[in-house]
LUMBA-155293 format. One record per residue (C-alpha): y negated, z, x. Coordinates in steps of 0.02 Angstrom, whole numbers, padded with zeros to 5 digits, always signed. Layout:
// LUMBA-155293
YZX
...
This chain:
// LUMBA-155293
-04171+01309+04016
-04051+01209+04125
-03997+01030+04094
-03806+01033+04106
-03806+00852+04165
-03909+00893+04320
-03846+00950+04491
-03891+01125+04549
-03888+01232+04705
-03850+01411+04655
-03911+01538+04784
-03861+01720+04806
-03962+01878+04838
-04106+01845+04959
-04172+02024+04980
-04324+01974+05080
-04235+01860+05204
-04368+01724+05191
-04333+01637+05356
-04148+01628+05318
-04189+01558+05146
-04292+01420+05226
-04148+01379+05342
-04029+01370+05193
-04147+01260+05091
-04164+01144+05240
-03975+01135+05257
-03963+01093+05072
-04082+00946+05092
-04242+01024+05023
-04405+00981+05110
-04572+01071+05108
-04702+00961+05026
-04878+01023+04985
-04819+01200+05024
-04668+01198+04908
-04484+01167+04944
-04422+01017+04845
-04266+00910+04827
-04272+00730+04764
-04133+00755+04637
-04067+00935+04636
-04135+01103+04578
-04109+01278+04647
-04050+01424+04539
-04077+01595+04615
-03963+01736+04555
-04094+01875+04570
-04130+02014+04695
-04264+01921+04792
-04349+02087+04835
-04312+02251+04927
-04232+02293+05094
-04273+02137+05196
-04409+02098+05323
-04509+01964+05228
-04505+02009+05044
-04677+01941+05001
-04640+01776+05087
-04473+01761+04997
-04555+01790+04828
-04686+01657+04864
-04552+01530+04911
-04451+01559+04752
-04603+01577+04638
-04685+01418+04702
-04522+01322+04679
-04507+01388+04501
-04687+01344+04460
-04656+01167+04523
-04498+01147+04419
-04391+01148+04576
-04303+01313+04541
-04256+01443+04412
-04235+01626+04458
-04142+01749+04348
-04175+01937+04351
-04080+02049+04470
-04066+02237+04460
-04197+02254+04596
-04327+02156+04496
-04284+02263+04345
-04301+02419+04453
-04473+02362+04511
-04532+02335+04332
-04461+02505+04282
-04545+02590+04431
-04714+02515+04381
-04704+02537+04192
-04746+02698+04098
-04603+02768+03994
-04629+02776+03805
-04688+02939+03727
-04548+03062+03691
-04431+02994+03825
-04460+03143+03938
-04502+03028+04083
-04664+02972+04163
-04598+02800+04209
-04453+02694+04148
-04376+02714+04321
-04404+02890+04380
-04499+02914+04543
-04364+03016+04629
-04322+03007+04815
-04173+02891+04793
-04270+02764+04690
-04419+02779+04808
-04309+02738+04956
-04241+02580+04873
-04412+02507+04834
-04502+02576+04986
-04493+02417+05092
-04561+02309+04951
-04707+02425+04912
-04748+02442+05098
-04755+02254+05123
-04872+02235+04974
-04988+02379+05019
-05123+02258+05077
-05090+02136+04934
-05100+02236+04770
-05158+02088+04666
-05012+01985+04731
-04889+02122+04682
-04968+02135+04509
-04945+01948+04483
-04764+01953+04540
-04725+02096+04421
-04790+01986+04281
-04680+01843+04341
-04525+01954+04336
-04538+01948+04146
-04512+01759+04158
-04342+01788+04241
-04204+01777+04110
-04067+01907+04109
-03939+01768+04087
-03928+01580+04069
-03793+01487+03975
-03799+01301+04016
-03641+01264+03917
-03525+01209+04056
-03584+01347+04173
-03667+01517+04161
-03770+01628+04277
-03800+01815+04271
-03839+01936+04411
-03686+02049+04396
-03579+02033+04240
-03562+01918+04089
-03527+02022+03934
-03540+01934+03766
-03552+02103+03680
-03726+02121+03753
-03775+01939+03774
-03752+01889+03592
-03873+02021+03523
-03995+01984+03664
-03986+01798+03627
-04031+01833+03445
-04191+01925+03495
-04232+01836+03659
-04163+01658+03646
-04220+01612+03822
-04150+01774+03895
-04323+01837+03947
-04361+02014+03888
-04531+02095+03858
-04613+02259+03906
-04562+02342+03742
-04378+02308+03779
-04401+02366+03958
-04477+02530+03897
-04332+02553+03777
-04219+02559+03930
-04299+02726+03978
-04185+02809+03849
-04010+02836+03921
-03875+02766+03809
-03993+02649+03716
-03943+02467+03691
-04080+02412+03812
-04023+02535+03946
-03840+02486+03927
-03880+02299+03924
-03978+02306+04086
-03843+02412+04166
-03700+02297+04116
-03782+02128+04152
-03876+02178+04311
-03760+02309+04387
-03588+02265+04319
-03443+02370+04258
-03388+02533+04335
-03265+02675+04314
-03277+02859+04353
-03179+02920+04503
-03037+03037+04452
-03037+03226+04472
-03224+03240+04501
-03216+03144+04665
-03370+03066+04743
-03388+02931+04876
-03528+02905+05001
-03547+02718+05028
-03604+02617+05176
-03779+02619+05101
-03784+02809+05117
-03783+02840+04929
-03656+02959+04852
-03579+02904+04688
-03453+02971+04564
-03417+02795+04499
-03347+02639+04580
-03382+02457+04534
-03242+02366+04446
-03185+02187+04424
-03221+02114+04252
-03091+01975+04259
-02925+02051+04313
-02791+02002+04185
-02656+02133+04216
-02713+02272+04333
-02596+02418+04366
-02694+02535+04480
-02872+02584+04526
-02851+02479+04682
-02820+02324+04576
-02992+02336+04495
-03107+02401+04632
-03243+02274+04675
-03363+02341+04805
-03379+02344+04994
-03324+02526+05007
-03136+02548+04987
-03064+02686+04880
-02965+02823+04969
-02784+02766+04976
-02718+02901+04855
-02850+02850+04729
-02815+02664+04753
-02631+02695+04712
-02671+02795+04554
-02604+02705+04399
-02728+02656+04265
-02702+02739+04097
-02685+02630+03944
-02857+02692+03887
-02933+02639+04052
-02849+02469+04044
-02911+02440+03867
-03088+02485+03918
-03095+02348+04051
-03198+02193+04017
-03109+02026+04041
-03190+01859+04080
-03055+01733+04037
-02995+01591+04149
-03032+01468+04008
-03217+01515+03996
-03358+01413+04077
-03396+01423+04262
-03485+01586+04301
-03596+01625+04451
-03648+01803+04496
-03730+01891+04643
-03746+02078+04672
-03580+02129+04749
-03605+02126+04940
-03458+02015+04982
-03405+01976+05161
-03298+01848+05251
-03291+01662+05215
-03371+01615+05048
-03240+01559+04921
-03210+01564+04733
-03143+01726+04660
-03048+01621+04533
-03066+01439+04479
-03209+01480+04359
-03293+01626+04447
-03396+01640+04607
-03498+01781+04682
-03635+01714+04797
-03695+01880+04871
-03628+01889+05049
-03738+02030+05114
-03875+01923+05194
-03990+02072+05225
-03848+02162+05317
-03831+02014+05438
-03700+01930+05330
-03726+01759+05251
-03851+01684+05130
-03740+01577+05020
-03763+01432+04900
-03643+01335+04791
-03678+01149+04763
-03636+01120+04581
-03617+00943+04515
-03507+00897+04368
-03347+00990+04415
-03264+01106+04290
-03170+01203+04424
-03248+01277+04579
-03221+01181+04740
-03206+01291+04897
-03282+01149+05000
-03447+01158+04906
-03503+01328+04971
-03645+01311+05096
-03713+01456+05197
-03821+01515+05340
-03763+01659+05449
-03899+01789+05468
-03920+01828+05653
-03967+02000+05718
-04133+02002+05810
-04121+01997+05998
-04152+02166+06078
-04252+02146+06238
-04209+02277+06367
């Protein structure tokens, strides 16, 4: 799907920040021609999560969709696009659910802003839901790879055998309604990443207001010793938990993306600070744009190791409050 000889601009989670996206595209040298953002020689690759939370979700989808239709961009699926499909798709008979993604208060809150902004545009939303099926779960261009949250060959190899272009269908989406199924686990791993249960029945309430009994973990740490060595989320673990040693079973259960593997770009993880590689072959491009962080791109040419100087970003400014 991607020509490895071409140059790309990989762009992190947009979450409805359409104006910021236009500023970033402008900074990257794209120009709006006949209503579509274009670059004379480069192509944009969006790492998913175009929808939810932000102020201009419909506009953001139109920007990315129109670029994709014109061959100026590729967008992979994020967990929020998957959630939207699951919210809108009936669950298969016998699953015990009405929809693939249950219509509970937590899920309703996450998709509320998107559904609200499309209330007056139902046909538009229907068309975008159809387009989400054209978003691959992963892309392997040989010298570099893209996935929304986590590259795991244990799931990608079987998926590749059934869906060579990485694009799933409604039947596979409906299979994800069954907890523990391959489809459910594949979506969870590739679009949400790896996690570990907090010890001793502990729960944490994050900055997003959600209470969880799991924490997100790194999938690349070579020799971690404690829980603190593997946590990978904005919310820190309590200090006693962070110091807790990992058991050998927990260590062996960790996924590892090796330093000798191709360049990998992910979004999803709500990073902060100055954009930089995590390691020479791994970059996260989600820097919390919708929380007034940064919308970040990486300008990929022919390098085989990430160059810290090739991150480009726009700071998202808080709106002025007039008193």
